[in-house]
Structures are given as C-alpha cells and as structure tokens.
Phi, psi and omega in degrees: 000326181298338182294335184264002181300316180301325180293329183287348178300327186271000181241344182259143177293147180281320184240140174238116190236083177293133186261105183260349184207128178262099184278163176294123185300334177297341188267350185284144173302158180230125166286163179301328180283353182257359185296331183262005179282144177298160185299325183287350180254001189294316182299313183294320180296321178296318181292320183291318181296318181290320179296320180297322182291317179295317182297318180297325186271336194294127173240118183291119179305145184298321181294327178289320179294318179298323180281356182054042187286136170235134179177203184222138166242155182233131176244132167259123182218170176219153167257113187286171177295347176272350181091013180262145174278138178222123181275125176262328183196138173233130176250111181213157183284335184242135172297334178292328176292319176299317181294320180295316178295320174303315179301318182294317182293333178289339181267351182295143182282164173286137186232172175288130185288164171295153179232155175223117186053042177074007180254134178297141177222166169277141175223127187256149185224155171241130184226114171279145178224125178280141175240128022276153177226122180237140185297335185276356185289133181297147186293345181296336182277356181279135180292148177272052177245152187267157167296133185276136174284128175270312182199140170251133194281010175242126182292147171293156183310319180291341180276344178299334179290342182264020186299332181288353176262009184299320182297317183293334182284350177284104183239142177289145173266168175297132183283117185242033177054060181296340178303324185290351176238019192253178174267028171284143177289141167288119184305144182287093177225121179304321181288324178292317178294331180291346181289328182240009183297328179284331178290317180289345183253019178289149181298128181103345175287155178252037183269147179253109192264355188270332185271108188234155005283154174281160170270147173306318181296334179285329189261344187299332181285348183250331186225126184276089181300318184296317181292319176297320180296312179300326181290340181260001181296139177266148182278070180241145183243343181287154181299314182293320181296320179292321181292321181288317192259330194231340195230169168293155177297313177220135180218148178206138178226126174239196179289097177085010177206157178203162173199155177224151175236131177226157174249120181260155181223148164219081186250113184231146169222141186203191179210127170266108193297335183262008180261153174281345177289140179296316183215159163255158184200159164217136185229094183244130170240138186224143172250123186241124180229126181213158182180187178216147177238105187074192184276336192253351183241121177234159179215153180213137180211137176218131176241125181252141169243116192230144165223139182201161172211129195241192179293156186303316183296325177292319179295319178299315180297315180301325179280332178289341178252025180302151178290172187282318190246003175193164173092150177268337183193173167240114176291118185306127179083350184247290181166188180292135182237145175251160181300147180222112175058035174083315184237011183234187183225147176240123187217091178286149181219141174228140175222158180171165179195160164255137182238123182229129179242097181291345181196183184300328195257352188235145167221131180241135179229138174228120186191195179227111182182216184226161175221164185214136174234117176144166178257358185263177173295317175260166169222130177271000185250303178208116186244175180251023181272351177273174178291155176302152183214158177289142180207157166235131186228138178235116174258127177237119185235120177203158180048241178249023189233139166233126182240122181249115172251128179228127179243131188228151173248117188242170186229140171251115188251015183286153179301324185287351179241346179283147178210149180050045175059023179230151180279151182286127180268137171223165182235153176224139171235128184240138171240136174221121183244114180256132183224120177276096184295315175225186179287349177247333190250129172235140174232153181219148178243130184236147174212137179224139175231132176251129174218154184256162181275065178264154183054035183054034183292329179062209177281111182289117180295343173305326188271009173278343177309117185278002182279136184291151178083100185267354191307315181296324180292318180304313184285336179284343181257004180119140186302327180257018186287338183197171181238117187253141175228134174240157183207166180224133177240159176206155176209133177232126181268105178290322179199183177294346183256331187240141169213157173237142183222161179194167173219153175219128182235147177232131178239122180060060188293132173219112185299327179295318182281328180289316186255010182288336179077013179256001181069043182298147179293340177281354176280079185254104181205169176206159177215160177226141173219133183209166177219151179230141181234108183271140180050055185300139177056033179062021175263112183302131176069017167264116185239133180243148180213138176229131187217141177234134180228146170206144180224125181291156177303148174078353176296142181077350180268175183202154178290334169284127193300331184261353189268030172282162181272061184218169179213126178054043180065023177230149179286141176277357177243244181285132184293348175275357182081247181219183179061055181206164163217146182211156175238127185242129173232132184222136172235132179230145178214145177213139177212117184063230179268359178267145179211163174198154173211154175230133184228137175224134181226122175245134184216157171236131187223156178238116181254163174280154180283324177220147182295328178261013177255207183298150185252117184261007169094013181262323181274109187290349182273357176268150177278150185289350183295339186264017180292143182279338179205163188270323185233179181072018179285132179219158178294136181091003179295160184088221181278088185295133191225130173260133178225147176224135181225134174222145180217134177234134178220135170232149187199176180226128180282107182292305181231111183290338183290317180260356185059042174281127185232145165254130189216160166229146184214156177225134179238131169241131181221129176237123184236124191220091178279157179294322180230129175287126176234180180300319186266338184225112181214161184294131179200157180227139180234137168239112189232115177263146178213147170218141184191179176233121194221133168273106193274088180234010173201161183265128163274136175240103179264002189264043177277000000 
C-alpha cells in the first residue's frame, strides 16, 4: 500500500480548515493584498493569502520524505494586536515538521490586525495541515474552507455581562513541557551537557558550543529533549509516584504563560578515611521556581539552604580563602560560610535571572549566577568554579556568528582591601566573538577588562561599548585603570565522532618579553589543547576526553592589589590560578537512567614557600611586585608540587525533569609538595560519598 502514497498526493486536499465560527468580516486581519477587497470578502482573502504563502515556502524535511509519511499536523497561532504572527502550539509527528512550520511563520510579514469597534485586538486561529504538502501542487486542489477562529481577545457585548465569571474561566491547559522549547538556561552540569554534546558538534551544524550556558531553545533543533524525556518515563499513575519519578512538583500552563515549582536536594554522606572526623556530609534543600510569560520572557530562581562538612583537604582550602570580616570559610563555587555545629559550615546561596529575547537574533539576561567560555572541562578564559555573581549578558546570534557580551560585578573579600565592613567592588566586562569559518572549523576571539571602583568611579560607562577590543579604552582612562586579558579559541571537527579544541590567552602582552627567550616574568600566557571522542569504539553514549592545560607564573595577577582576575578569593578562570600544567582524562557513559564517569587529573604546580615571602606567580591574589627575579621564570617554580586526583561516580537519574540523581562516588587525591609548609604539605585523601542530588551546578573537588 505504501507504494501508492506518492500518487495520493495529487488527489488528497492539502489543507483542511473546519469552520467552527463565522466571524464579523470587519474583525479579520488583513494582508496588504486584501486591503482593497470588500468587507464581505475579507475572511476569504485572509485564508487564501495565508494558505498561498505557506504553500510557497514549505519545504518537506528529508526525514519525512524518506519515511513516506502521511498524516496531519495542527498549528494554533494568533495575529496579535500589533499585526504580528505568533505560533502558540504545533502538534506534529516530527520535530522537523515543527521546525519548518515555525520557520515559515517567522517569515510572514506584519499585517493589519483584527479590529473590534475600530480597536486592534488579538485573534487566535487553528489550522490543520495535511502532509505530504508540496509547493508545486496547483492551487485548484486546495479546499475552499477557512482557517477556524479559536478566540478573539475582545468579548462580544453579551459576554460583558459575564465579567464576574472571569476568575472561573481561568483554566489550565495540558502541560507540554514548555521549558524544553524556552529561553531558559540549561543548567551548567557536565553530565547533562554530555548527553547532547555529540549532536550539537556534528559536522555541518552551525552551533556555537563555547559560550555557556546554552538555552533550551538553542539546542532543541539538534537534540530532542521531549523525546528523551518521554523515553525515560516510568509507568506510574499515583500522584506521589508521578512527582517522584516523572514530573515537576507543581506545574501550570495557561494561555501564553507557564511556571513550575520544584524542591531540590543535595544530600550526601561520606567518609574521608584519613580524617579524624567520623563522617563528611552535605545537607542542601532548594526551592526552584521557573517559568515563562509569553514567548519572549522567561525567569528562573533557585534558593539554597546548605550545611556541610567535607574531606579535610577541601575544608582546609575553603578556610584558607575565608573572607576578611566575617565567615569561617568560602565554600568553593558556592559562597561565604559561617560555622555550623563546631566542625561544619552553613552557606546559603541564591541564583536567578530574567531571560528576554526581543527578536530572533538577540537574548538578554540579567541575573545572579555563572557563565563559562570554552569547549573543555576547564576554561582559561571564564569558568564556573567561582561563586555566583551579578551579571548582565547580551547574546547576538546571526549568520555564522555568535557574539556574547557579559558585564559582571565582582567582589574582593580579603582583609587587606575591605573597608568600613564592606567588600571591595570591582567590575569586569567580557566580549566573546565566535565564528564558524567552515562546517568543521570554529574560531573565537575573547577580551576581558577588569577595573575597580576607585575615586567613586562606579561602573565606567566606557566599558558599555559592545565592540570588541578594549585596549584603547583602557589606556584612554589611565594606564592603571584596568587589567586586560585577550584570548583566542578554536575547534576543529574531524568527523561526527572526533573534534579538537583549544584556547590561548595573553595577559599584559609584550612581544619583546614573549619572544625574547629569556623567560621574562612579563611573558604571561596560557594555553589549552584537548580532544573529544563521541560514541567511542561504536559504543553509543560513551564519550572520552583528553585535555592539557598550562598557565605561566604571574598570569591573571596585577600590580594593583584588586585588579586580579578573581572573585570572592577564587579564580574566574582555572581554579588553580597560575604557575601550573595539568593533564585531564575523562570517560562518561549513559544508558537509560543510569550514568557513570571516571576522571583523572595529573598536575605540576608552583606555590610560595611563605605567604609573606617571595611571590612565585601561582596565587593570583598577590601583587607582582614581590617577584624574586625578572627572567628565568618557568612553570612549577617555587615550591614545586606534584598532584594527582581521580574520581569515579555512578548513579541513577531518579527524576529526569528535575535531574534528581542517586549516586555513589569515590575520590583519591595525592598532593606532594617539595617542601612542607603550613598551607601546602604532603597528604593523601580517600573520600567515599553517597547521596541524592538535584544536579543543576558543578562541584569541583579537584583543587
């Protein structure tokens, strides 16, 4: 029977438009070609013009043609009071059909809106479309039936008497997981991103994978979130069963808006075998609220209440970066902590943002959170290992380019810079331009400028300039006005399975010192080179990664005490600061709801012998004036330290909607400095953990 399907294309109608409401002709929207048509022909002209434009633009997706698919898709859309077409919902068997119809509606021109009593109104329509549909089919085969009106947003006069029933008329729609098609950020989780990393990096895609976090709407064309989610659903019918295994705690979707409320957890208990403490633990409870108002405005908020006690090496590091005027520690990646029950920490955290897309090419975000630039596990430009910070971000995507501008407000919390019981404020502006040169090659240009709030300077409006390369601005505002870093990124896709990526950064570039061959301290740069192997050895969802990073001494530091490349005593780039080299190897695997990963990191680092002694270039928070020599500077100088870190984790995704996981992990860490000091001494850690975690941010235990 399927052999005769192509013949049926010429005999079946392409469009089916059941007429459920005969509207007042004066109220119908008007295309430009319908403006001279009489009132009694306006409805017919609107329907005919719309069907003609869709037929002329429609391109049948290859996968639909290959499957010889016949069926129907339905689109709910509206013509707004501004005269714009807006798609509200599409029901189709293929995501490619949804994408094609969305594309067509985006090309439709602005028209004259429907009116009521001479006032513009919104009018909603329902349109079934038969597939197959080919642009070359003569118009004579199109039925003379109209697009059916679903709703006009102005009540008829007789309905105005029912205004007291307005509250009762607010009814929920079927929840169709609108987040998966929204401008909400995909949470920064290495495991989550690994699920679709091979899809967005296929040869020929025009995706920009270095500027993170991604939006769900950016990735949905490459990875079918809804299909993946439905494939993981458990056959449970009870309310508790659905909430635990399959759904949001609370969800609501109405006409043009939606929101969800979830309860998050990060409950872990473990044991550091070399510690005198009985157990390690983390007890996090989180409230997560997210949603959308219309198609272009989304919001996300999460509030964490945390108490924890970790392995000894992690606790020592957290206490070593404690703030100046309060707090017992800074929990890496989270925030300032106060003492809790003698041997633990209490550290509240809040994150959130507004995401607004005023048009096809722009997305603006204002919030408190983290960002990341790069294709690697580490980033030498901008990483997510520091505590959350306020930011404003503008993403511009068009042609083969994605341009990311980010402005951030950061804090220096050290005792030597805090005053009047307040932390020192500084600002950072980043530009990152990503360009897909070919279907395999991507290059990116990065620039960052840090400046402090001196002389009540506040946020310097000079740095609002969205054009890349700030060097001229820095010198125009004073030689010591800011600290600039520039960088270059690259990625080459050898095939759908292999890619190579890298970064190169320069801090305080001086060609004489960089190429002089004398190892000048001013030769401050770093680079990264890495490779990824997707579906390794033809094993689906087995991903392998190998990465090398190195940063020369004194990189990211500055002669002005606050103008280092850091926030809240943590580096905004690599969490080791500078003066290091490392090799990272990672293997990840996922099948169904089960996942696992293994990570190994070997590194060589150079520390200072004393905090108040000579500065060998590893701690970015020290000023360069304390350096012991001008030339002969090399990686690992000072208290040379060899370190090895490995981690294995296996887990089960309890709820794929919230990414709640049950997991077990083991960490082995060996730290071996040349000379034992108060802050850096030989130690070994064996740390076991088991827990239940809503995985929406990355923990970094490999310091």
